[in-house]
C-alpha positions as semicolon CSV with decimal commas, in nm:
position;residue;x (nm);y (nm);z (nm)
1;M;-0,912;-0,461;-0,078
2;S;-0,770;-0,315;0,247
3;P;-0,615;-0,566;0,441
4;T;-0,574;-0,287;0,723
5;A;-0,947;-0,322;0,790
6;A;-0,824;-0,652;0,988
7;F;-0,620;-0,461;1,213
8;T;-0,757;-0,436;1,546
9;E;-0,448;-0,309;1,738
10;N;-0,150;-0,113;1,637
11;V;0,179;-0,295;1,636
12;E;0,451;-0,101;1,847
13;E;0,801;-0,148;1,804
14;G;0,929;-0,429;2,004
15;T;0,594;-0,506;2,162
16;V;0,336;-0,732;1,975
17;A;0,022;-0,872;2,170
18;S;0,037;-1,234;2,062
19;E;-0,186;-1,527;2,070
20;P;-0,080;-1,821;2,291
21;R;0,195;-1,975;2,036
22;R;0,414;-2,271;1,982
23;E;0,761;-2,229;1,848
24;Y;0,801;-2,079;1,503
25;R;1,172;-2,121;1,416
26;S;1,160;-2,216;1,070
27;L;1,074;-1,969;0,759
28;G;0,813;-2,230;0,653
29;S;0,660;-2,208;0,980
30;R;0,614;-1,868;1,020
31;I;0,465;-1,852;0,674
32;G;0,207;-2,107;0,765
33;A;0,121;-1,882;1,052
34;A;-0,065;-1,683;0,814
35;K;-0,158;-1,929;0,530
36;W;-0,523;-1,879;0,599
37;E;-0,494;-1,488;0,538
38;M;-0,336;-1,577;0,236
39;L;-0,539;-1,823;0,080
40;G;-0,837;-1,581;0,174
41;I;-0,659;-1,302;-0,032
42;M;-0,611;-1,549;-0,310
43;A;-0,952;-1,676;-0,324
44;Y;-1,041;-1,269;-0,341
45;T;-0,821;-1,239;-0,623
46;T;-0,937;-1,545;-0,818
47;T;-1,283;-1,422;-0,768
48;I;-1,233;-1,065;-0,892
49;Q;-0,995;-1,142;-1,185
50;T;-1,254;-1,449;-1,342
51;Q;-1,556;-1,239;-1,282
52;L;-1,395;-0,914;-1,448
53;T;-1,166;-1,051;-1,692
54;H;-1,153;-1,245;-2,026
55;L;-0,854;-1,461;-2,044
56;N;-0,837;-1,478;-2,432
57;T;-0,524;-1,502;-2,524
58;G;-0,180;-1,709;-2,443
59;F;0,082;-1,612;-2,200
60;H;0,276;-1,310;-2,344
61;F;0,494;-0,994;-2,196
62;H;0,392;-0,683;-2,246
63;D;0,661;-0,357;-2,178
64;E;0,451;-0,104;-1,983
65;G;0,744;0,146;-1,922
66;W;0,767;0,328;-1,637
67;F;0,678;0,656;-1,575
68;G;0,715;0,847;-1,901
69;R;0,457;1,052;-2,040
70;N;0,417;0,810;-2,310
71;T;0,303;0,552;-2,089
72;T;-0,054;0,452;-2,062
73;N;-0,101;0,556;-1,701
74;L;0,226;0,791;-1,618
75;G;0,336;0,523;-1,364
76;I;0,050;0,544;-1,132
77;D;-0,033;0,179;-1,212
78;K;0,328;0,090;-1,083
79;L;0,276;0,270;-0,761
80;T;-0,066;0,087;-0,728
81;H;0,132;-0,241;-0,771
82;A;0,386;-0,127;-0,506
83;F;0,107;-0,028;-0,278
84;N;-0,090;-0,349;-0,298
85;G;0,261;-0,534;-0,229
86;Y;0,299;-0,332;0,086
87;L;-0,057;-0,353;0,213
88;F;-0,055;-0,749;0,202
89;S;0,294;-0,760;0,348
90;E;0,221;-0,562;0,594
91;F;-0,113;-0,704;0,683
92;L;0,025;-1,075;0,660
93;G;0,358;-0,932;0,882
94;W;0,113;-0,825;1,153
95;R;-0,086;-1,159;1,198
96;I;0,276;-1,362;1,186
97;A;0,398;-1,141;1,442
98;R;0,065;-1,147;1,646
99;K;0,102;-1,517;1,617
100;T;0,492;-1,569;1,711
101;G;0,572;-1,275;1,915
102;D;0,837;-1,159;1,684
103;R;0,782;-0,850;1,452
104;A;1,131;-0,858;1,298
105;R;1,133;-1,240;1,224
106;A;0,775;-1,192;1,027
107;A;0,963;-0,931;0,798
108;I;1,066;-1,217;0,532
109;P;0,795;-1,420;0,524
110;S;0,516;-1,154;0,515
111;A;0,727;-1,002;0,210
112;I;0,761;-1,344;0,027
113;M;0,380;-1,394;0,097
114;G;0,283;-1,029;-0,032
115;F;0,504;-1,042;-0,352
116;G;0,376;-1,416;-0,397
117;L;0,044;-1,276;-0,395
118;Q;0,075;-0,982;-0,628
119;L;0,260;-1,226;-0,891
120;Y;-0,021;-1,474;-0,861
121;G;-0,243;-1,157;-0,972
122;E;-0,006;-1,070;-1,255
123;M;-0,042;-1,393;-1,392
124;F;-0,399;-1,324;-1,465
125;D;-0,278;-1,004;-1,679
126;A;-0,037;-1,233;-1,876
127;F;-0,327;-1,389;-2,071
128;K;-0,539;-1,067;-2,091
129;T;-0,532;-0,939;-2,471
130;S;-0,547;-0,575;-2,307
131;S;-0,203;-0,608;-2,100
132;G;0,043;-0,877;-2,046
133;F;0,304;-0,987;-1,811
134;S;0,472;-0,665;-1,727
135;V;0,831;-0,687;-1,564
136;Q;0,774;-0,334;-1,484
137;D;0,472;-0,453;-1,223
138;V;0,679;-0,721;-1,096
139;V;0,945;-0,484;-1,002
140;F;0,707;-0,256;-0,787
141;N;0,542;-0,562;-0,624
142;G;0,906;-0,631;-0,487
143;L;0,963;-0,283;-0,408
144;G;0,631;-0,266;-0,209
145;A;0,688;-0,570;-0,031
146;S;1,057;-0,508;0,060
147;F;0,972;-0,173;0,204
148;S;0,723;-0,338;0,444
149;A;1,011;-0,592;0,533
150;A;1,245;-0,293;0,608
151;R;0,966;-0,134;0,823
152;H;0,960;-0,490;1,039
153;I;1,312;-0,502;1,071
154;V;1,483;-0,167;1,121
155;P;1,385;-0,018;1,490
156;G;1,168;0,250;1,482
157;L;1,097;0,271;1,106
158;A;0,764;0,192;1,137
159;S;0,671;0,487;1,384
160;K;0,839;0,696;1,143
161;I;0,777;0,670;0,743
162;D;0,433;0,550;0,615
163;F;0,379;0,453;0,240
164;R;-0,012;0,585;0,188
165;L;-0,293;0,643;-0,062
166;M;-0,483;0,925;-0,081
167;L;-0,791;0,907;-0,329
168;M;-0,898;1,294;-0,407
169;P;-1,269;1,292;-0,511
170;N;-1,366;1,403;-0,859
171;K;-1,646;1,540;-1,003
172;K;-1,863;1,206;-0,964
173;G;-1,730;1,149;-0,622
174;F;-1,483;0,812;-0,672
175;S;-1,444;0,647;-0,979
176;R;-1,403;0,271;-0,911
177;S;-1,179;0,191;-1,225
178;G;-1,005;0,303;-1,513
179;K;-0,776;0,616;-1,590
180;K;-1,026;0,844;-1,368
181;H;-0,958;0,620;-1,096
182;Y;-0,562;0,618;-1,138
183;E;-0,589;1,030;-1,168
184;Q;-0,746;1,049;-0,809
185;Q;-0,469;0,840;-0,674
186;R;-0,212;1,042;-0,485
187;F;0,060;0,800;-0,331
188;L;0,255;0,973;-0,038
189;L;0,571;0,900;0,176
190;S;0,476;1,050;0,509
191;L;0,735;1,128;0,773
192;E;0,579;1,103;1,137
193;L;0,750;1,362;1,346
194;A;0,566;1,175;1,647
195;G;0,823;0,907;1,576
196;F;1,091;1,117;1,693
197;K;1,197;1,154;2,067
198;T;1,294;1,516;1,975
199;F;0,943;1,594;1,948
200;E;0,752;1,396;2,144
201;N;0,644;1,634;2,381
202;S;0,640;1,876;2,134
203;P;0,319;2,024;1,954
204;L;0,507;1,935;1,609
205;R;0,429;1,573;1,715
206;F;0,080;1,634;1,522
207;V;0,290;1,706;1,199
208;E;0,398;1,500;0,920
209;L;0,610;1,621;0,634
210;Q;0,492;1,460;0,303
211;V;0,627;1,394;-0,061
212;G;0,405;1,243;-0,324
213;Y;0,323;1,162;-0,683
214;R;0,000;1,212;-0,882
215;G;-0,078;1,267;-1,246
216;K;-0,354;1,407;-1,461
217;N;-0,493;1,463;-1,818
218;F;-0,372;1,124;-1,941
219;S;-0,715;0,972;-2,045
220;N;-0,771;0,882;-2,377
221;R;-0,997;1,177;-2,434
222;D;-0,736;1,403;-2,304
223;R;-0,467;1,265;-2,529
224;A;-0,694;1,286;-2,825
225;M;-0,762;1,648;-2,780
226;G;-0,386;1,712;-2,770
227;I;-0,394;1,793;-2,383
228;K;-0,036;1,722;-2,265
229;P;-0,031;1,440;-1,974
230;D;0,100;1,617;-1,665
231;R;0,292;1,433;-1,348
232;D;0,390;1,594;-1,034
233;I;0,617;1,507;-0,736
234;F;0,483;1,718;-0,494
235;F;0,562;1,814;-0,113
236;G;0,345;1,906;0,167
237;V;0,249;1,916;0,564
238;A;-0,005;1,707;0,688
239;L;-0,171;1,663;1,011
240;N;-0,128;1,343;1,207
241;L;-0,473;1,232;1,280
242;K;-0,363;0,914;1,436
243;E;-0,190;1,117;1,696
244;I;-0,431;1,355;1,745
245;F;-0,720;1,143;1,812
246;F;-0,642;0,734;1,832
247;K;-0,282;0,724;2,027
248;N;-0,435;0,575;2,312
249;S;-0,760;0,449;2,201
250;H;-0,879;0,138;2,398
251;S;-1,177;0,100;2,177
252;F;-1,187;-0,167;1,857
253;A;-1,311;0,121;1,636
254;G;-1,060;0,349;1,763
255;R;-0,734;0,108;1,697
256;A;-0,877;0,034;1,360
257;I;-0,904;0,347;1,236
258;G;-0,567;0,429;1,385
259;A;-0,438;0,164;1,186
260;G;-0,586;0,232;0,876
261;L;-0,448;0,602;0,884
262;D;-0,088;0,470;0,850
263;Y;-0,194;0,352;0,526
264;F;-0,467;0,614;0,387
265;Q;-0,447;0,965;0,384
266;I;-0,776;1,116;0,441
267;P;-0,831;1,390;0,180
268;Y;-0,826;1,759;0,281
269;T;-0,598;1,678;0,591
270;A;-0,296;1,767;0,433
271;T;-0,188;2,088;0,204
272;H;0,042;1,993;-0,103
273;A;0,276;2,255;-0,332
274;F;0,213;2,184;-0,693
275;D;-0,078;1,943;-0,626
276;D;-0,427;2,090;-0,721
């Protein structure tokens, strides 16, 4: 699910185009400002989980490990949890800020809600024979939500650093699930030079510096053939497409695309060392 699809404008530091609002002084009232959005995500999670999974065992824990070569997905699943927690928190934070007019005070309620939604999803895993309740997943859910909170609170951070997902096409285009899907995922931290005053009038504002993580050769077939699973922490340079094409967009589509580019990297718009 992509909460950013609902973003219709960019939320700049210190300014929020807000709806007519009442006072939102308490934490509970700020959570309530996005209650329907949260319930919608919960309903979606419930529908997907109940349709695609069979809850055929009792509640149990499962130690999935972290990023080792002996883990099932080389830790990419952990970063998926972090990214989902981050996305939910960002979307709910945007909604709360829009209603309350205060981006910084949206940080804690949105992080709590984003983490809670991920924890709700984890409860389904706890009853699956194929998985279980993973403490590692919960930790990364919290890390993703916490990073979103930091972007809300720290002045200027949201315009400088993004946490993004890039899906690299494979021979079939895109795989919807399983290890092939995980193998397509690249998780990135992207430093936008446009967010620094030093570069705001320089051509370097169109440049981003990136660090990322990916894994490959970890399918059951690869392991059975004796192929060694491979993990990479890679570095690279990317084009800031938002700065180039959508910085001052006044159209709904332009604002939506620009917001989406804060969270998703388009394939082949960056060059990464050690990432083939």
